[in-house]
Every structure is written in C-alpha cells, then in structure tokens.
mmCIF file as gemmi writes it, N, C-alpha and C atoms, coordinates in Angstrom:
data_model
loop_
_atom_site.group_PDB
_atom_site.id
_atom_site.type_symbol
_atom_site.label_atom_id
_atom_site.label_alt_id
_atom_site.label_comp_id
_atom_site.label_asym_id
_atom_site.label_entity_id
_atom_site.label_seq_id
_atom_site.pdbx_PDB_ins_code
_atom_site.Cartn_x
_atom_site.Cartn_y
_atom_site.Cartn_z
_atom_site.occupancy
_atom_site.B_iso_or_equiv
_atom_site.pdbx_formal_charge
_atom_site.auth_seq_id
_atom_site.auth_asym_id
_atom_site.pdbx_PDB_model_num
ATOM 1 N N . MET Axp A 1 ? 140.478 6.234 109.097 1 0 ? 1 A 1
ATOM 2 C CA . MET Axp A 1 ? 140.322 5.648 110.403 1 0 ? 1 A 1
ATOM 3 C C . MET Axp A 1 ? 139.128 4.705 110.331 1 0 ? 1 A 1
ATOM 4 N N . GLU Axp A 2 ? 139.289 3.526 110.864 1 0 ? 2 A 1
ATOM 5 C CA . GLU Axp A 2 ? 138.219 2.536 110.822 1 0 ? 2 A 1
ATOM 6 C C . GLU Axp A 2 ? 138.079 1.886 112.193 1 0 ? 2 A 1
ATOM 7 N N . SER Axp A 3 ? 136.848 1.625 112.574 1 0 ? 3 A 1
ATOM 8 C CA . SER Axp A 3 ? 136.586 0.985 113.853 1 0 ? 3 A 1
ATOM 9 C C . SER Axp A 3 ? 135.259 0.245 113.779 1 0 ? 3 A 1
ATOM 10 N N . GLU Axp A 4 ? 135.202 -0.911 114.419 1 0 ? 4 A 1
ATOM 11 C CA . GLU Axp A 4 ? 133.943 -1.65 114.478 1 0 ? 4 A 1
ATOM 12 C C . GLU Axp A 4 ? 132.936 -0.953 115.388 1 0 ? 4 A 1
ATOM 13 N N . HIS Axp A 5 ? 133.377 0.042 116.143 1 0 ? 5 A 1
ATOM 14 C CA . HIS Axp A 5 ? 132.503 0.775 117.058 1 0 ? 5 A 1
ATOM 15 C C . HIS Axp A 5 ? 131.847 1.992 116.403 1 0 ? 5 A 1
ATOM 16 N N . ILE Axp A 6 ? 132.158 2.216 115.135 1 0 ? 6 A 1
ATOM 17 C CA . ILE Axp A 6 ? 131.625 3.377 114.417 1 0 ? 6 A 1
ATOM 18 C C . ILE Axp A 6 ? 130.727 2.899 113.287 1 0 ? 6 A 1
ATOM 19 N N . THR Axp A 7 ? 129.545 3.484 113.194 1 0 ? 7 A 1
ATOM 20 C CA . THR Axp A 7 ? 128.656 3.196 112.077 1 0 ? 7 A 1
ATOM 21 C C . THR Axp A 7 ? 128.292 4.515 111.401 1 0 ? 7 A 1
ATOM 22 N N . ALA Axp A 8 ? 127.931 4.432 110.149 1 0 ? 8 A 1
ATOM 23 C CA . ALA Axp A 8 ? 127.561 5.63 109.405 1 0 ? 8 A 1
ATOM 24 C C . ALA Axp A 8 ? 126.442 5.293 108.435 1 0 ? 8 A 1
ATOM 25 N N . ASP Axp A 9 ? 125.583 6.259 108.209 1 0 ? 9 A 1
ATOM 26 C CA . ASP Axp A 9 ? 124.522 6.147 107.217 1 0 ? 9 A 1
ATOM 27 C C . ASP Axp A 9 ? 124.566 7.382 106.344 1 0 ? 9 A 1
ATOM 28 N N . CYS Axp A 10 ? 124.276 7.208 105.078 1 0 ? 10 A 1
ATOM 29 C CA . CYS Axp A 10 ? 124.19 8.317 104.138 1 0 ? 10 A 1
ATOM 30 C C . CYS Axp A 10 ? 122.719 8.483 103.778 1 0 ? 10 A 1
ATOM 31 N N . ILE Axp A 11 ? 122.205 9.687 103.956 1 0 ? 11 A 1
ATOM 32 C CA . ILE Axp A 11 ? 120.788 9.963 103.726 1 0 ? 11 A 1
ATOM 33 C C . ILE Axp A 11 ? 120.657 10.986 102.595 1 0 ? 11 A 1
ATOM 34 N N . GLU Axp A 12 ? 119.783 10.727 101.651 1 0 ? 12 A 1
ATOM 35 C CA . GLU Axp A 12 ? 119.489 11.685 100.58 1 0 ? 12 A 1
ATOM 36 C C . GLU Axp A 12 ? 118.5 12.714 101.125 1 0 ? 12 A 1
ATOM 37 N N . ALA Axp A 13 ? 118.961 13.938 101.28 1 0 ? 13 A 1
ATOM 38 C CA . ALA Axp A 13 ? 118.173 14.987 101.935 1 0 ? 13 A 1
ATOM 39 C C . ALA Axp A 13 ? 116.831 15.233 101.241 1 0 ? 13 A 1
ATOM 40 N N . THR Axp A 14 ? 116.789 15.175 99.928 1 0 ? 14 A 1
ATOM 41 C CA . THR Axp A 14 ? 115.537 15.46 99.227 1 0 ? 14 A 1
ATOM 42 C C . THR Axp A 14 ? 114.495 14.36 99.42 1 0 ? 14 A 1
ATOM 43 N N . GLU Axp A 15 ? 114.927 13.179 99.83 1 0 ? 15 A 1
ATOM 44 C CA . GLU Axp A 15 ? 114.002 12.072 100.033 1 0 ? 15 A 1
ATOM 45 C C . GLU Axp A 15 ? 113.523 11.95 101.48 1 0 ? 15 A 1
ATOM 46 N N . PHE Axp A 16 ? 114.177 12.661 102.399 1 0 ? 16 A 1
ATOM 47 C CA . PHE Axp A 16 ? 113.821 12.565 103.814 1 0 ? 16 A 1
ATOM 48 C C . PHE Axp A 16 ? 113.703 13.959 104.438 1 0 ? 16 A 1
ATOM 49 N N . PRO Axp A 17 ? 112.695 14.734 104.029 1 0 ? 17 A 1
ATOM 50 C CA . PRO Axp A 17 ? 112.56 16.099 104.549 1 0 ? 17 A 1
ATOM 51 C C . PRO Axp A 17 ? 112.347 16.152 106.062 1 0 ? 17 A 1
ATOM 52 N N . ASP Axp A 18 ? 111.786 15.088 106.642 1 0 ? 18 A 1
ATOM 53 C CA . ASP Axp A 18 ? 111.616 15.073 108.1 1 0 ? 18 A 1
ATOM 54 C C . ASP Axp A 18 ? 112.964 15.055 108.821 1 0 ? 18 A 1
ATOM 55 N N . LEU Axp A 19 ? 113.938 14.316 108.278 1 0 ? 19 A 1
ATOM 56 C CA . LEU Axp A 19 ? 115.276 14.3 108.876 1 0 ? 19 A 1
ATOM 57 C C . LEU Axp A 19 ? 116.004 15.62 108.637 1 0 ? 19 A 1
ATOM 58 N N . VAL Axp A 20 ? 115.789 16.229 107.484 1 0 ? 20 A 1
ATOM 59 C CA . VAL Axp A 20 ? 116.371 17.543 107.196 1 0 ? 20 A 1
ATOM 60 C C . VAL Axp A 20 ? 115.905 18.549 108.239 1 0 ? 20 A 1
ATOM 61 N N . SER Axp A 21 ? 114.63 18.499 108.558 1 0 ? 21 A 1
ATOM 62 C CA . SER Axp A 21 ? 114.071 19.394 109.557 1 0 ? 21 A 1
ATOM 63 C C . SER Axp A 21 ? 114.577 19.049 110.955 1 0 ? 21 A 1
ATOM 64 N N . GLN Axp A 22 ? 114.558 17.777 111.299 1 0 ? 22 A 1
ATOM 65 C CA . GLN Axp A 22 ? 114.977 17.331 112.633 1 0 ? 22 A 1
ATOM 66 C C . GLN Axp A 22 ? 116.422 17.724 112.934 1 0 ? 22 A 1
ATOM 67 N N . TYR Axp A 23 ? 117.315 17.56 111.949 1 0 ? 23 A 1
ATOM 68 C CA . TYR Axp A 23 ? 118.73 17.844 112.162 1 0 ? 23 A 1
ATOM 69 C C . TYR Axp A 23 ? 119.155 19.215 111.639 1 0 ? 23 A 1
ATOM 70 N N . ARG Axp A 24 ? 118.169 20.007 111.207 1 0 ? 24 A 1
ATOM 71 C CA . ARG Axp A 24 ? 118.407 21.381 110.743 1 0 ? 24 A 1
ATOM 72 C C . ARG Axp A 24 ? 119.526 21.444 109.693 1 0 ? 24 A 1
ATOM 73 N N . VAL Axp A 25 ? 119.34 20.709 108.628 1 0 ? 25 A 1
ATOM 74 C CA . VAL Axp A 25 ? 120.323 20.663 107.551 1 0 ? 25 A 1
ATOM 75 C C . VAL Axp A 25 ? 120.176 21.916 106.692 1 0 ? 25 A 1
ATOM 76 N N . HIS Axp A 26 ? 121.248 22.686 106.602 1 0 ? 26 A 1
ATOM 77 C CA . HIS Axp A 26 ? 121.27 23.891 105.771 1 0 ? 26 A 1
ATOM 78 C C . HIS Axp A 26 ? 122.323 23.792 104.677 1 0 ? 26 A 1
ATOM 79 N N . ALA Axp A 27 ? 123.241 22.848 104.825 1 0 ? 27 A 1
ATOM 80 C CA . ALA Axp A 27 ? 124.288 22.643 103.83 1 0 ? 27 A 1
ATOM 81 C C . ALA Axp A 27 ? 124.637 21.158 103.832 1 0 ? 27 A 1
ATOM 82 N N . VAL Axp A 28 ? 125.136 20.698 102.706 1 0 ? 28 A 1
ATOM 83 C CA . VAL Axp A 28 ? 125.576 19.312 102.612 1 0 ? 28 A 1
ATOM 84 C C . VAL Axp A 28 ? 127.038 19.298 102.182 1 0 ? 28 A 1
ATOM 85 N N . PRO Axp A 29 ? 127.8 18.337 102.613 1 0 ? 29 A 1
ATOM 86 C CA . PRO Axp A 29 ? 127.399 17.267 103.511 1 0 ? 29 A 1
ATOM 87 C C . PRO Axp A 29 ? 127.22 17.773 104.942 1 0 ? 29 A 1
ATOM 88 N N . LYS Axp A 30 ? 126.365 17.107 105.687 1 0 ? 30 A 1
ATOM 89 C CA . LYS Axp A 30 ? 126.207 17.377 107.114 1 0 ? 30 A 1
ATOM 90 C C . LYS Axp A 30 ? 126.481 16.076 107.844 1 0 ? 30 A 1
ATOM 91 N N . THR Axp A 31 ? 127.382 16.137 108.805 1 0 ? 31 A 1
ATOM 92 C CA . THR Axp A 31 ? 127.739 14.978 109.606 1 0 ? 31 A 1
ATOM 93 C C . THR Axp A 31 ? 127.184 15.186 111.004 1 0 ? 31 A 1
ATOM 94 N N . VAL Axp A 32 ? 126.351 14.261 111.449 1 0 ? 32 A 1
ATOM 95 C CA . VAL Axp A 32 ? 125.764 14.335 112.783 1 0 ? 32 A 1
ATOM 96 C C . VAL Axp A 32 ? 126.454 13.278 113.642 1 0 ? 32 A 1
ATOM 97 N N . ILE Axp A 33 ? 126.931 13.704 114.812 1 0 ? 33 A 1
ATOM 98 C CA . ILE Axp A 33 ? 127.676 12.82 115.705 1 0 ? 33 A 1
ATOM 99 C C . ILE Axp A 33 ? 126.843 12.592 116.962 1 0 ? 33 A 1
ATOM 100 N N . ASN Axp A 34 ? 126.452 11.343 117.178 1 0 ? 34 A 1
ATOM 101 C CA . ASN Axp A 34 ? 125.668 10.966 118.361 1 0 ? 34 A 1
ATOM 102 C C . ASN Axp A 34 ? 124.436 11.839 118.557 1 0 ? 34 A 1
ATOM 103 N N . ALA Axp A 35 ? 123.843 12.305 117.494 1 0 ? 35 A 1
ATOM 104 C CA . ALA Axp A 35 ? 122.599 13.072 117.475 1 0 ? 35 A 1
ATOM 105 C C . ALA Axp A 35 ? 122.663 14.414 118.196 1 0 ? 35 A 1
ATOM 106 N N . ASP Axp A 36 ? 123.828 14.804 118.732 1 0 ? 36 A 1
ATOM 107 C CA . ASP Axp A 36 ? 123.862 16.078 119.45 1 0 ? 36 A 1
ATOM 108 C C . ASP Axp A 36 ? 124.937 17.057 118.963 1 0 ? 36 A 1
ATOM 109 N N . GLN Axp A 37 ? 125.843 16.616 118.128 1 0 ? 37 A 1
ATOM 110 C CA . GLN Axp A 37 ? 126.851 17.502 117.551 1 0 ? 37 A 1
ATOM 111 C C . GLN Axp A 37 ? 126.866 17.287 116.048 1 0 ? 37 A 1
ATOM 112 N N . SER Axp A 38 ? 127.28 18.318 115.313 1 0 ? 38 A 1
ATOM 113 C CA . SER Axp A 38 ? 127.291 18.166 113.863 1 0 ? 38 A 1
ATOM 114 C C . SER Axp A 38 ? 128.325 19.08 113.212 1 0 ? 38 A 1
ATOM 115 N N . LEU Axp A 39 ? 128.637 18.747 111.981 1 0 ? 39 A 1
ATOM 116 C CA . LEU Axp A 39 ? 129.521 19.523 111.119 1 0 ? 39 A 1
ATOM 117 C C . LEU Axp A 39 ? 128.808 19.702 109.792 1 0 ? 39 A 1
ATOM 118 N N . GLU Axp A 40 ? 128.911 20.879 109.192 1 0 ? 40 A 1
ATOM 119 C CA . GLU Axp A 40 ? 128.292 21.103 107.884 1 0 ? 40 A 1
ATOM 120 C C . GLU Axp A 40 ? 129.326 21.558 106.872 1 0 ? 40 A 1
ATOM 121 N N . GLY Axp A 41 ? 129.138 21.085 105.654 1 0 ? 41 A 1
ATOM 122 C CA . GLY Axp A 41 ? 129.978 21.504 104.548 1 0 ? 41 A 1
ATOM 123 C C . GLY Axp A 41 ? 131.228 20.65 104.393 1 0 ? 41 A 1
ATOM 124 N N . SER Axp A 42 ? 131.969 20.964 103.355 1 0 ? 42 A 1
ATOM 125 C CA . SER Axp A 42 ? 133.211 20.267 103.069 1 0 ? 42 A 1
ATOM 126 C C . SER Axp A 42 ? 134.314 20.892 103.924 1 0 ? 42 A 1
ATOM 127 N N . LEU Axp A 43 ? 134.963 20.064 104.73 1 0 ? 43 A 1
ATOM 128 C CA . LEU Axp A 43 ? 135.951 20.556 105.686 1 0 ? 43 A 1
ATOM 129 C C . LEU Axp A 43 ? 137.288 19.855 105.476 1 0 ? 43 A 1
ATOM 130 N N . PRO Axp A 44 ? 138.376 20.486 105.906 1 0 ? 44 A 1
ATOM 131 C CA . PRO Axp A 44 ? 139.668 19.792 105.86 1 0 ? 44 A 1
ATOM 132 C C . PRO Axp A 44 ? 139.619 18.528 106.726 1 0 ? 44 A 1
ATOM 133 N N . GLU Axp A 45 ? 140.259 17.481 106.27 1 0 ? 45 A 1
ATOM 134 C CA . GLU Axp A 45 ? 140.218 16.196 106.965 1 0 ? 45 A 1
ATOM 135 C C . GLU Axp A 45 ? 140.671 16.316 108.418 1 0 ? 45 A 1
ATOM 136 N N . SER Axp A 46 ? 141.712 17.071 108.681 1 0 ? 46 A 1
ATOM 137 C CA . SER Axp A 46 ? 142.22 17.182 110.049 1 0 ? 46 A 1
ATOM 138 C C . SER Axp A 46 ? 141.172 17.812 110.982 1 0 ? 46 A 1
ATOM 139 N N . TYR Axp A 47 ? 140.47 18.836 110.506 1 0 ? 47 A 1
ATOM 140 C CA . TYR Axp A 47 ? 139.427 19.475 111.322 1 0 ? 47 A 1
ATOM 141 C C . TYR Axp A 47 ? 138.269 18.501 111.551 1 0 ? 47 A 1
ATOM 142 N N . PHE Axp A 48 ? 137.889 17.796 110.507 1 0 ? 48 A 1
ATOM 143 C CA . PHE Axp A 48 ? 136.806 16.812 110.581 1 0 ? 48 A 1
ATOM 144 C C . PHE Axp A 48 ? 137.125 15.755 111.638 1 0 ? 48 A 1
ATOM 145 N N . LEU Axp A 49 ? 138.315 15.159 111.551 1 0 ? 49 A 1
ATOM 146 C CA . LEU Axp A 49 ? 138.693 14.107 112.491 1 0 ? 49 A 1
ATOM 147 C C . LEU Axp A 49 ? 138.856 14.635 113.912 1 0 ? 49 A 1
ATOM 148 N N . ASP Axp A 50 ? 139.452 15.813 114.067 1 0 ? 50 A 1
ATOM 149 C CA . ASP Axp A 50 ? 139.607 16.398 115.401 1 0 ? 50 A 1
ATOM 150 C C . ASP Axp A 50 ? 138.25 16.63 116.057 1 0 ? 50 A 1
ATOM 151 N N . THR Axp A 51 ? 137.285 17.111 115.286 1 0 ? 51 A 1
ATOM 152 C CA . THR Axp A 51 ? 135.954 17.378 115.823 1 0 ? 51 A 1
ATOM 153 C C . THR Axp A 51 ? 135.257 16.089 116.219 1 0 ? 51 A 1
ATOM 154 N N . ILE Axp A 52 ? 135.343 15.084 115.385 1 0 ? 52 A 1
ATOM 155 C CA . ILE Axp A 52 ? 134.72 13.797 115.711 1 0 ? 52 A 1
ATOM 156 C C . ILE Axp A 52 ? 135.372 13.175 116.936 1 0 ? 52 A 1
ATOM 157 N N . MET Axp A 53 ? 136.682 13.165 116.988 1 0 ? 53 A 1
ATOM 158 C CA . MET Axp A 53 ? 137.376 12.573 118.136 1 0 ? 53 A 1
ATOM 159 C C . MET Axp A 53 ? 137.035 13.321 119.428 1 0 ? 53 A 1
ATOM 160 N N . GLY Axp A 54 ? 136.936 14.626 119.354 1 0 ? 54 A 1
ATOM 161 C CA . GLY Axp A 54 ? 136.574 15.404 120.521 1 0 ? 54 A 1
ATOM 162 C C . GLY Axp A 54 ? 135.15 15.129 120.987 1 0 ? 54 A 1
ATOM 163 N N . ALA Axp A 55 ? 134.278 14.818 120.045 1 0 ? 55 A 1
ATOM 164 C CA . ALA Axp A 55 ? 132.875 14.556 120.378 1 0 ? 55 A 1
ATOM 165 C C . ALA Axp A 55 ? 132.67 13.199 121.023 1 0 ? 55 A 1
ATOM 166 N N . VAL Axp A 56 ? 133.512 12.244 120.722 1 0 ? 56 A 1
ATOM 167 C CA . VAL Axp A 56 ? 133.283 10.891 121.221 1 0 ? 56 A 1
ATOM 168 C C . VAL Axp A 56 ? 134.178 10.502 122.385 1 0 ? 56 A 1
ATOM 169 N N . GLN Axp A 57 ? 135.161 11.318 122.712 1 0 ? 57 A 1
ATOM 170 C CA . GLN Axp A 57 ? 136.022 11.003 123.846 1 0 ? 57 A 1
ATOM 171 C C . GLN Axp A 57 ? 135.365 11.458 125.135 1 0 ? 57 A 1
ATOM 172 N N . PRO Axp A 58 ? 135.442 10.641 126.165 1 0 ? 58 A 1
ATOM 173 C CA . PRO Axp A 58 ? 134.854 11.041 127.443 1 0 ? 58 A 1
ATOM 174 C C . PRO Axp A 58 ? 135.624 12.221 128.026 1 0 ? 58 A 1
ATOM 175 N N . PRO Axp A 59 ? 134.943 13.068 128.795 1 0 ? 59 A 1
ATOM 176 C CA . PRO Axp A 59 ? 135.64 14.192 129.418 1 0 ? 59 A 1
ATOM 177 C C . PRO Axp A 59 ? 136.689 13.676 130.406 1 0 ? 59 A 1
ATOM 178 N N . ASP Axp A 60 ? 137.725 14.489 130.641 1 0 ? 60 A 1
ATOM 179 C CA . ASP Axp A 60 ? 138.766 14.125 131.59 1 0 ? 60 A 1
ATOM 180 C C . ASP Axp A 60 ? 138.155 13.929 132.968 1 0 ? 60 A 1
ATOM 181 N N . VAL Axp A 61 ? 138.492 12.827 133.581 1 0 ? 61 A 1
ATOM 182 C CA . VAL Axp A 61 ? 137.944 12.511 134.9 1 0 ? 61 A 1
ATOM 183 C C . VAL Axp A 61 ? 138.412 13.536 135.924 1 0 ? 61 A 1
ATOM 184 N N . GLY Axp A 62 ? 139.659 13.948 135.846 1 0 ? 62 A 1
ATOM 185 C CA . GLY Axp A 62 ? 140.203 14.868 136.835 1 0 ? 62 A 1
ATOM 186 C C . GLY Axp A 62 ? 140.066 16.328 136.449 1 0 ? 62 A 1
ATOM 187 N N . ALA Axp A 63 ? 139.437 16.636 135.325 1 0 ? 63 A 1
ATOM 188 C CA . ALA Axp A 63 ? 139.332 18.022 134.869 1 0 ? 63 A 1
ATOM 189 C C . ALA Axp A 63 ? 138.357 18.807 135.743 1 0 ? 63 A 1
ATOM 190 N N . LYS Axp A 64 ? 138.712 20.064 135.992 1 0 ? 64 A 1
ATOM 191 C CA . LYS Axp A 64 ? 137.835 20.957 136.756 1 0 ? 64 A 1
ATOM 192 C C . LYS Axp A 64 ? 137.012 21.782 135.787 1 0 ? 64 A 1
ATOM 193 N N . ALA Axp A 65 ? 135.762 22.023 136.126 1 0 ? 65 A 1
ATOM 194 C CA . ALA Axp A 65 ? 134.859 22.784 135.262 1 0 ? 65 A 1
ATOM 195 C C . ALA Axp A 65 ? 135.104 24.262 135.386 1 0 ? 65 A 1
C-alpha cells in the first residue's frame, strides 16, 4: 500500500537511546503510528495493515460510545 499522505522513518535503536526510552521499545521492529499507537515484533501482514488502518481512520460520526 502506498500513499503520498504516509511517511516513514527507520531509526537504529542503538544509536538513539532517547527515542528507545521515549517510545518504550522492548522489541524490534517497533512501528509507531501517529506517536500514540504502536506495534512490536514481526507480525502477519494482514494484522499489521488492519492495525494501521484502524489507527488512522476517523471514528464513525454516527457511532455511539
């Protein structure tokens, strides 16, 4: 999946211990989505994509809490 609205950076954990601490990295790879959600470890592609899509889609306007 590709989009001009998505950017990604790859960070070497051993070179940036401050980011490891900030994002509480305990396993690699760790994917952080919009700084508030994350995934750790090697995951099946379908789970990875479902989680990312769920994190970036706006909540249903008509949904009840």
